VEXMIRO-71548 format. One record per residue (C-alpha): z, x, y. Coordinates in steps of 0.02 Angstrom, whole numbers, padded with zeros to 5 digits, always signed. Layout:
N
ZXY;...
//
This chain:
771
+00000+00000+00000;+00048+00139+00120;-00114+00227+00080;-00213+00071+00124;-00123+00057+00291;-00160+00239+00331;-00343+00213+00289;-00350+00061+00404;-00269+00158+00546;-00392+00300+00519;-00540+00182+00522;-00474+00097+00679;-00453+00264+00768;-00631+00315+00723;-00695+00148+00788;-00608+00175+00956;-00672+00354+00966;-00852+00301+00932;-00835+00162+01060;-00779+00286+01192;-00921+00403+01151;-01043+00259+01159;-00976+00209+01329;-00994+00387+01392;-01171+00392+01327;-01209+00227+01414;-01139+00291+01579;-01239+00451+01561;-01398+00354+01525;-01373+00237+01672;-01349+00384+01787;-01500+00472+01713;-01608+00316+01738;-01587+00316+01927;-01765+00327+01990;-01865+00342+02149;-01991+00204+02181;-02124+00203+02315;-02206+00043+02374;-02328-00014+02507;-02363-00179+02592;-02486-00217+02452;-02365-00183+02309;-02318-00335+02205;-02150-00366+02120;-02103-00251+01978;-02031-00408+01897;-02195-00495+01855;-02109-00662+01829;-02079-00674+02015;-02266-00697+02045;-02252-00859+01946;-02117-00931+02062;-02171-01083+02162;-02100-00997+02314;-02204-00840+02291;-02339-00832+02423;-02428-00710+02535;-02289-00740+02661;-02150-00702+02537;-02237-00564+02438;-02152-00420+02531;-01983-00503+02513;-02001-00531+02326;-02070-00357+02299;-01925-00269+02383;-01802-00389+02302;-01872-00351+02129;-01848-00165+02151;-01670-00186+02216;-01628-00293+02065;-01703-00163+01949;-01604-00024+02033;-01444-00124+02009;-01478-00125+01822;-01515+00061+01826;-01358+00104+01923;-01448+00146+02085;-01600+00239+02148;-01712+00267+02298;-01839+00145+02366;-01969+00221+02482;-02074+00106+02591;-02242+00174+02648;-02310+00147+02823;-02350-00033+02865;-02277-00200+02919;-02172-00294+02793;-02128-00477+02819;-01951-00512+02762;-01922-00698+02746;-01759-00698+02649;-01604-00594+02623;-01620-00433+02527;-01459-00398+02430;-01425-00212+02410;-01325-00145+02261;-01226+00017+02249;-01298+00193+02246;-01459+00140+02331;-01558+00227+02467;-01691+00129+02561;-01803+00253+02649;-01925+00187+02778;-02068+00307+02807;-02139+00343+02978;-02229+00188+03042;-02135+00060+02937;-02094-00107+03019;-01981-00234+02938;-02007-00399+03028;-01894-00548+03002;-02009-00693+02966;-01957-00876+02961;-02121-00932+02883;-02117-00934+02693;-02277-01034+02670;-02187-01155+02553;-02028-01253+02528;-01920-01095+02520;-01803-01095+02668;-01801-00932+02763;-01631-00847+02774;-01526-00802+02925;-01514-00617+02882;-01626-00475+02825;-01503-00368+02724;-01334-00403+02647;-01248-00255+02564;-01193-00337+02404;-01262-00326+02227;-01392-00460+02185;-01295-00507+02028;-01139-00545+02130;-01234-00673+02234;-01324-00744+02083;-01163-00766+01984;-01066-00832+02133;-00936-00696+02118;-00807-00661+02254;-00777-00487+02326;-00618-00424+02409;-00551-00265+02491;-00682-00125+02478;-00753-00171+02307;-00930-00224+02352;-01083-00109+02358;-01048+00073+02392;-01149+00229+02427;-01287+00133+02516;-01406+00216+02639;-01539+00133+02747;-01635+00267+02840;-01801+00329+02904;-01890+00496+02899;-01988+00455+03056;-02009+00307+03172;-01963+00147+03081;-01918-00024+03150;-01814-00173+03100;-01880-00314+03210;-01787-00479+03211;-01933-00558+03306;-01820-00651+03428;-01779-00778+03292;-01621-00868+03344;-01456-00831+03256;-01535-00703+03140;-01440-00547+03086;-01514-00381+03034;-01387-00300+02918;-01229-00387+02859;-01100-00280+02771;-00942-00335+02682;-00810-00248+02578;-00918-00091+02566;-00884+00096+02551;-00987+00246+02600;-01126+00169+02704;-01255+00258+02810;-01378+00174+02928;-01481+00303+03020;-01638+00335+03120;-01694+00153+03134;-01758+00059+03286;-01680-00113+03294;-01771-00237+03406;-01773-00416+03468;-01612-00501+03418;-01579-00676+03482;-01397-00732+03468;-01380-00628+03311;-01312-00457+03265;-01419-00307+03229;-01275-00243+03121;-01120-00340+03073;-00987-00221+03007;-00856-00315+02906;-00723-00239+02795;-00808-00071+02772;-00736+00099+02732;-00820+00263+02779;-00971+00198+02873;-01093+00301+02976;-01215+00227+03101;-01314+00371+03172;-01469+00406+03277;-01526+00225+03289;-01588+00127+03438;-01545-00053+03481;-01654-00140+03611;-01706-00308+03680;-01569-00428+03635;-01562-00608+03697;-01381-00660+03683;-01235-00731+03777;-01103-00683+03649;-01166-00565+03512;-01155-00375+03521;-01282-00259+03443;-01149-00195+03323;-01004-00310+03281;-00844-00241+03205;-00746-00380+03118;-00618-00412+02984;-00659-00524+02836;-00580-00673+02922;-00651-00847+02895;-00569-00914+03053;-00689-00817+03166;-00834-00926+03115;-00952-00779+03140;-00948-00702+02965;-01023-00823+02842;-01070-00762+02669;-01044-00844+02501;-00973-00693+02410;-00828-00636+02523;-00646-00673+02485;-00606-00681+02672;-00450-00579+02638;-00442-00510+02816;-00490-00335+02761;-00528-00230+02917;-00648-00086+02943;-00585+00092+02927;-00664+00263+02956;-00816+00207+03054;-00927+00334+03143;-01052+00271+03271;-01141+00420+03348;-01299+00473+03438;-01368+00296+03453;-01458+00218+03601;-01425+00043+03664;-01534-00038+03798;-01543-00218+03859;-01411-00287+03741;-01270-00410+03776;-01139-00286+03717;-01166-00124+03622;-01015-00115+03506;-00883-00249+03499;-00740-00334+03412;-00736-00496+03509;-00627-00574+03375;-00465-00511+03302;-00338-00548+03168;-00158-00527+03222;-00075-00373+03145;-00240-00318+03066;-00313-00160+03140;-00483-00079+03126;-00431+00102+03103;-00510+00268+03149;-00667+00202+03232;-00760+00345+03316;-00893+00309+03447;-00966+00474+03505;-01120+00540+03593;-01204+00371+03616;-01310+00316+03765;-01279+00137+03820;-01367+00055+03967;-01408-00116+04037;-01277-00222+03950;-01242-00398+04009;-01057-00385+03970;-00932-00250+03921;-01025-00107+03840;-00886-00079+03713;-00749-00201+03664;-00605-00148+03554;-00475-00275+03500;-00341-00231+03374;-00405-00056+03338;-00294+00086+03282;-00321+00266+03335;-00501+00245+03395;-00596+00384+03482;-00730+00349+03613;-00796+00516+03671;-00946+00596+03757;-01041+00434+03780;-01150+00390+03929;-01130+00211+03985;-01242+00148+04125;-01277-00014+04215;-01150-00139+04152;-01197-00300+04241;-01033-00392+04214;-00855-00349+04163;-00811-00170+04112;-00882-00016+04031;-00747-00023+03897;-00627-00167+03870;-00471-00135+03765;-00343-00257+03700;-00210-00247+03565;-00259-00068+03523;-00147+00072+03462;-00169+00239+03552;-00353+00230+03603;-00427+00398+03649;-00564+00369+03778;-00617+00538+03843;-00758+00640+03917;-00872+00491+03942;-00987+00462+04090;-00989+00291+04173;-01124+00245+04298;-01166+00089+04399;-01029-00037+04357;-00874-00109+04437;-00733-00034+04334;-00756+00089+04192;-00609+00045+04078;-00481-00094+04069;-00335-00093+03950;-00283-00276+03966;-00110-00344+03939;-00059-00482+03823;-00096-00638+03925;+00005-00773+03839;+00060-00862+03682;-00108-00947+03660;-00187-00779+03619;-00061-00687+03509;-00149-00519+03497;-00051-00358+03485;-00012-00261+03642;-00097-00097+03684;+00003+00059+03642;-00021+00181+03786;+00051+00357+03780;+00037+00504+03897;-00100+00571+03784;-00197+00409+03808;-00181+00425+03996;-00237+00608+03995;-00389+00560+03893;-00433+00422+04017;-00421+00545+04161;-00549+00661+04080;-00693+00539+04107;-00822+00546+04246;-00907+00411+04347;-01045+00378+04472;-01086+00227+04581;-00929+00133+04531;-00825+00008+04626;-00670+00109+04581;-00636+00281+04511;-00480+00226+04420;-00449+00169+04242;-00346+00009+04239;-00196-00010+04125;-00104-00177+04119;+00064-00183+04033;+00113-00361+04075;+00008-00489+04165;+00146-00510+04295;+00162-00324+04334;+00054-00212+04445;-00091-00122+04362;-00069+00064+04331;-00221+00159+04390;-00274+00324+04313;-00389+00423+04426;-00543+00507+04354;-00684+00613+04425;-00824+00554+04537;-00985+00635+04472;-01050+00656+04648;-00922+00796+04662;-01004+00885+04515;-01166+00974+04479;-01180+01064+04645;-01252+01237+04667;-01116+01272+04795;-00936+01209+04807;-00821+01236+04955;-00634+01236+04924;-00481+01242+05035;-00297+01273+04995;-00280+01083+04991;-00423+01049+04871;-00374+00940+04723;-00427+00966+04545;-00594+00901+04485;-00516+00868+04316;-00396+00724+04349;-00314+00747+04179;-00222+00896+04254;-00132+00779+04373;-00041+00705+04223;+00021+00868+04150;+00203+00911+04160;+00150+01085+04215;+00061+01015+04368;+00181+01060+04509;+00172+01114+04689;+00169+01294+04627;+00025+01265+04504;-00084+01138+04594;-00196+01270+04673;-00216+01355+04504;-00264+01190+04421;-00385+01148+04561;-00476+01314+04549;-00470+01311+04360;-00560+01145+04360;-00698+01219+04467;-00719+01368+04349;-00732+01247+04203;-00861+01145+04296;-00963+01301+04334;-00964+01343+04150;-01027+01169+04108;-01169+01178+04233;-01217+01358+04196;-01155+01439+04355;-01148+01416+04544;-01049+01471+04696;-00874+01434+04756;-00839+01466+04941;-00654+01491+04980;-00618+01436+05158;-00485+01530+05255;-00305+01505+05204;-00180+01559+05073;-00210+01522+04889;-00064+01558+04772;-00125+01576+04594;+00009+01561+04461;-00101+01579+04307;-00264+01657+04253;-00428+01592+04320;-00565+01623+04192;-00734+01656+04271;-00896+01611+04177;-01070+01684+04196;-01186+01664+04345;-01044+01634+04467;-01021+01696+04644;-00849+01684+04723;-00866+01702+04911;-00711+01720+05019;-00719+01676+05203;-00634+01779+05337;-00447+01747+05333;-00436+01707+05148;-00288+01773+05050;-00272+01759+04861;-00090+01784+04811;-00024+01816+04637;+00104+01679+04611;+00258+01717+04506;+00328+01540+04490;+00258+01385+04406;+00398+01264+04445;+00409+01212+04263;+00483+01283+04102;+00329+01221+04009;+00214+01358+04074;+00249+01540+04116;+00151+01629+04253;+00017+01751+04200;+00001+01935+04241;-00176+01923+04308;-00272+01820+04434;-00452+01829+04371;-00523+01868+04199;-00710+01874+04174;-00728+01765+04021;-00788+01585+04013;-00645+01460+04005;-00699+01387+03838;-00681+01558+03752;-00524+01616+03841;-00403+01553+03707;-00507+01607+03558;-00487+01770+03466;-00616+01909+03443;-00764+01809+03507;-00845+01936+03623;-00913+02109+03587;-01024+02242+03664;-01092+02186+03832;-01120+02009+03769;-00986+01924+03872;-01003+01849+04045;-01138+01915+04162;-01197+01900+04341;-01028+01879+04426;-00995+01918+04608;-00836+01932+04712;-00889+01942+04895;-00775+01951+05045;-00835+01896+05217;-00722+01972+05350;-00541+02006+05309;-00504+01950+05131;-00345+01998+05038;-00302+01994+04853;-00114+02016+04854;-00024+02055+04692;+00144+02041+04780;+00211+02188+04679;+00222+02078+04524;+00262+02196+04380;+00113+02243+04270;-00004+02128+04363;-00194+02133+04383;-00311+02059+04511;-00470+02065+04405;-00489+02100+04220;-00666+02123+04159;-00718+02155+03980;-00885+02146+03888;-00969+02099+04051;-01136+02140+04129;-01195+02142+04309;-01033+02123+04406;-01019+02152+04594;-00855+02163+04692;-00865+02198+04878;-00770+02190+05042;-00599+02139+04975;-00430+02213+05017;-00328+02233+04859;-00144+02254+04900;+00031+02280+04828;+00016+02333+04648;+00161+02369+04531;+00122+02460+04367;-00036+02363+04330;-00212+02389+04398;-00306+02305+04537;-00461+02309+04427;-00460+02334+04239;-00635+02375+04178;-00676+02383+03992;-00840+02372+03897;-00940+02327+04051;-01113+02374+04108;-01198+02377+04278;-01043+02356+04385;-01038+02391+04571;-00873+02402+04666;-00912+02435+04848;-00835+02429+05022;-00664+02373+04962;-00489+02432+05005;-00354+02467+04877;-00189+02485+04967;-00008+02512+04915;+00073+02516+04746;+00248+02547+04686;+00269+02707+04586;+00246+02681+04399;+00349+02774+04270;+00227+02920+04253;+00119+02892+04406;-00033+02853+04301;-00077+02674+04353;-00250+02676+04430;-00314+02554+04559;-00473+02548+04454;-00444+02582+04270;-00595+02629+04165;-00549+02596+03983;-00609+02537+03812;-00553+02382+03715;-00461+02479+03581;-00315+02406+03484;-00248+02578+03440;-00232+02645+03619;-00143+02488+03683;-00246+02492+03840;-00320+02318+03820;-00237+02157+03761;-00356+02012+03797;-00371+01924+03630;-00547+01858+03662;-00614+02035+03638;-00657+02096+03465;-00585+02266+03512;-00744+02360+03466;-00707+02510+03580;-00864+02481+03683;-00864+02600+03832;-00923+02563+04008;-01100+02603+04065;-01181+02619+04236;-01029+02596+04346;-01047+02620+04534;-00888+02641+04638;-00953+02665+04814;-00885+02671+04992;-00711+02609+04952;-00543+02659+05027;-00390+02698+04922;-00218+02720+05004;-00041+02751+04940;-00068+02735+04753;-00026+02823+04590;-00211+02855+04563;-00371+02788+04634;-00489+02788+04485;-00472+02845+04307;-00445+02835+04121;-00282+02878+04034;-00327+02846+03851;-00492+02871+03760;-00576+02804+03604;-00654+02942+03501;-00844+02942+03506;-00854+02806+03639;-00895+02886+03805;-00905+02799+03973;-01080+02836+04032;-01159+02853+04204;-01004+02824+04308;-01045+02854+04492;-00904+02880+04618;-00982+02905+04788;-00932+02897+04970;-00752+02842+04942;-00598+02891+05041;-00441+02923+04939;-00283+02954+05039;-00106+02981+04976;-00091+02972+04787;+00060+03018+04683;-00045+03095+04546;-00221+03161+04522;-00333+03053+04630;-00472+03036+04500;-00443+03055+04314;-00601+03082+04213;-00579+03063+04024;-00719+03050+03897;-00856+03017+04025;-01038+03061+04000;-01150+03113+04145;-01034+03054+04283;-01078+03084+04465;-00935+03111+04587;-01003+03153+04758;-00974+03137+04945;-00795+03076+04928;-00650+03119+05043;-00489+03155+04947;-00331+03199+05040;-00143+03203+05025;-00133+03213+04836;+00044+03223+04767;+00106+03309+04924;+00220+03457+04887;+00156+03470+04707;+00040+03621+04701;-00016+03583+04523;-00088+03408+04550;-00274+03386+04567;-00398+03290+04670;-00503+03272+04514;-00437+03304+04339;-00568+03300+04201;-00559+03300+04011;-00706+03271+03897;-00834+03254+04036;-01009+03286+03970;-01127+03360+04101;-01033+03299+04255;-01107+03318+04427;-00963+03342+04549;-01028+03392+04719;-01006+03382+04907;-00830+03311+04901;-00698+03357+05029;-00519+03397+04976;-00378+03406+05104;-00193+03436+05072;-00219+03451+04885;-00138+03574+04764;-00289+03600+04654;-00454+03522+04703;-00533+03506+04529;-00474+03554+04357;-00554+03536+04184;-00440+03538+04031;-00460+03499+03848;-00360+03345+03800;-00292+03239+03659;-00212+03069+03657;-00027+03069+03619;+00061+02919+03543;-00058+02769+03534;-00233+02833+03496;-00176+03003+03436;-00286+02989+03281;-00438+03035+03386;-00497+03216+03394;-00467+03316+03552;-00599+03312+03687;-00663+03448+03803;-00782+03460+03950;-00961+03519+03934;-01039+03596+04092;-01203+03686+04110;-01226+03832+04229;-01315+03717+04350;-01169+03595+04349;-01048+03738+04381;-01152+03788+04530;-01142+03610+04597;-00952+03626+04596;-00967+03758+04732;-01032+03627+04854;-00861+03547+04867;-00758+03585+05022;-00572+03629+05034;-00449+03607+05177;-00269+03662+05157;-00269+03674+04968;-00150+03779+04862;-00294+03856+04766;-00469+03900+04823;-00547+03888+04651;-00585+03763+04513;-00502+03787+04344;-00593+03763+04179;-00485+03772+04021;-00580+03742+03859;-00438+03759+03733;-00317+03616+03710;-00144+03651+03782;-00194+03827+03837;-00199+03840+04026;-00182+04027+04052;-00332+04131+04099;-00445+03984+04146;-00625+04006+04198;-00626+03999+04387;-00759+03931+04504;-00721+04005+04675;-00740+03888+04824;-00751+03944+05003;-00613+03864+05110;-00665+03782+05274;
//
C-alpha cells in the first residue's frame, strides 16, 4: 500500500514538473512569435473573415485591417505594426494590447472618419489602450493592469487628424503602464481630447505637436483619475476605481491654438496625480490656462515657453502638494501663475502645500509683456495674496548692462534666500548678472561710480567685459550677515558660474576666454587687508586683459593669481600696499601652475594638470610697498611658463626680491624701474632668477638695491620637492644683454650667476657700469 502511495506521489510530481516546463515553453514560444508587420492603405485584413462582415466596406477597410493586426499581435504576445505612407480612414476604435509598437512612417495620416458606408456606427475615439479581448469579453480593468509597454510613434512626419468631428478623442488610456506617444502631429479636435491620460503609470509624451482645437472645455492632454463622477471618462472596461496617474513625462511638445495644453480640470478628493513632469514644451495661443494642475503631488513644470494666454493664467494650481514651477518663460498674458486657495465647502479639494522651496522655484521664472511680474499664492480666500516677484525678460538679453550699488538681482529667487542680507545683496545682484552673461554667451557690465562690497566670489564667464567708471570702488567684504554662508577669500574667479562648483572640469587653456577688466578714471579694487585674499583668480583662461585699476591693501594673498593662462595682458594698473607675509614672498601678481603637490592652487574646478602660463604681458604698471611685485615661488617640473614679458613697469619699495623668475622659458624683462628693494638688506635682489631658459633681461634701472640681478639653481622644498632642481640657461648674447641694465646706489655692481644648487661662492659675474 505504501509503495502504491509513493508511486502516486512520484507520478503527481512528474505531472506538475512537465506542466511547468510546458508553460515555460509556451511563454518562450509566445515571446518568440512577436513579429513585425508592415501594411499600406491598400492592405486588407489579415483575418480574412473580416472581409465577409456586413460592416466591411471601402470606408471601414483601413479600420478593419489595422484592427485585425492588433488582434493577431495580442494572440502573439505583442509585436510591431508599421504603417506605410498614405491616408488611413479610421472609423472605429482601435484597441491596442500589450507589448505593441505602432510605427507611422513619414507621410502617414490617420484621419478620424464618421462615415462607415453602412449601418456600423462610427466610434467616438481613434485608439483605446486596452486589449481587444478585454473589450470583447466585457472584462473590467483596475489599477494599472491594462495594456502595458505600448508605443505609438513616427519615424518622420505623421499626423493624427480628428477632422473637427465633435466630441471625438484621439487616444484614450486607462490603467496602463509604460506608454510612449512620440513624434506625432495631432490636429483638429472639436470638444474632444487629443490624448486622455487616465490611471497610467510611467507614461512619456514626447516631441509631438497639438494644433487647431475647437473647444470651450477640453484640453489637448487631459490628466484624470479613473473616476466615473467626472462624466468625461467613459469606457466600458474600466473599474472606475479612482486610480490616478503617476510618473508622467510630457516633454518637448508644441501646443498651438488649443483651449488648454495640459490639464486636470477635474479632481478626486485625496487622490493625487504624482510625479508629473512637464518640461521643455512650447505652448502658445491657448484660450484658457495653458496648464491646470489639480490634486497633483510633487509635479515639476520646468523650462517651458508659454505665450499668448488669452484668458486666465499661464499655470493654474489648486490642491497640489509642493509644485515645482521653475525656469519657465511666460509671455503675453495677465498673470503667469496662480496657486488658488480652497474656496469653500462646495468644492472640497485639497489645499496647496507651499514651502520655501516652492517659492524659490516660482521666483526663478521669467516673463515678458505681462500685467504683473509676480506669482500669486492664495492661502485663504479671505487673506491677502502673497506675491512672489520674478524676472522681467526685457531686463535680459542685452549686449550691455549698467549696474549701480543699488541694483537688485536679476534672479528673484535670491531674494528668498536666508543668505540674502544687506551685506550680501550686492554680491547676489552681480552674481545674477554673471549668470545671465553666461546664458547669453557674453556681454558687458558697466559699473557706475560708487562702492560695491563683495562678500563672495563672482564667477566670470567667457566673452565678458567688466568696465568700471571713474569713482568705482570694489571692496572685499568680510561679513555676510548670516551664519548660513561664509565670506570667500576672492572677489573674481574666471570660470563660468555653472562650472564653479564642479570638480576637475577644466584643463589646459580650455576654460573661459575673452575677458576684460577695464578701468575708466580712478577705479579701486580694495582687499581691505583680508587675510589670504585675492582680487582676481584666473586659471585655464585665454585672452584676458586687465587695465587701469588700482589694486590695494593685500594681506598674504595675491592681487592677481594667474595659472594655466594664455595671452594675458596686465597693463597700466597700480598695485599698492600689502601687509608683510610670513616670509615676504606674496607677490602682487603670482605666476603659478595648477599643481596639487605644490599647494599653490586650490580651485576645485581645475583638473590640476600643471599647465604653465604662456604669452603673458605685464606692461606699464606701478607696484608700491609690497612683498614682491611679480613672481613664482613654486614650480612644476617640466612645465615652464613661456614668453612672459615684463616691460615698462615701476616697482618701488618691496620687502623681498622685486621680481622672482622660476622655471620661465624665453622671458623678456626690459625697461623697468626697480627701486628700494628690501632696504638695508644688501643680499636682496631686484630680479632673482632660477630655471630661466634664454631670458632677455635688458635696459632696466635699479636704484637702492642690494644686488640688481642674481641667477641661482633651485629646488622646491616641502610641497613639490619631488621635482628635480632647476637652473638657468643663458647664451653669450643673453649675458651681453645683461650689461645694458643700469645701477644707482646698489651694494654690488655686478650680476651673479650660480649654476650649482646651494653653492653661492665663486659665482660667475657680469660687471655692470654704475651710473
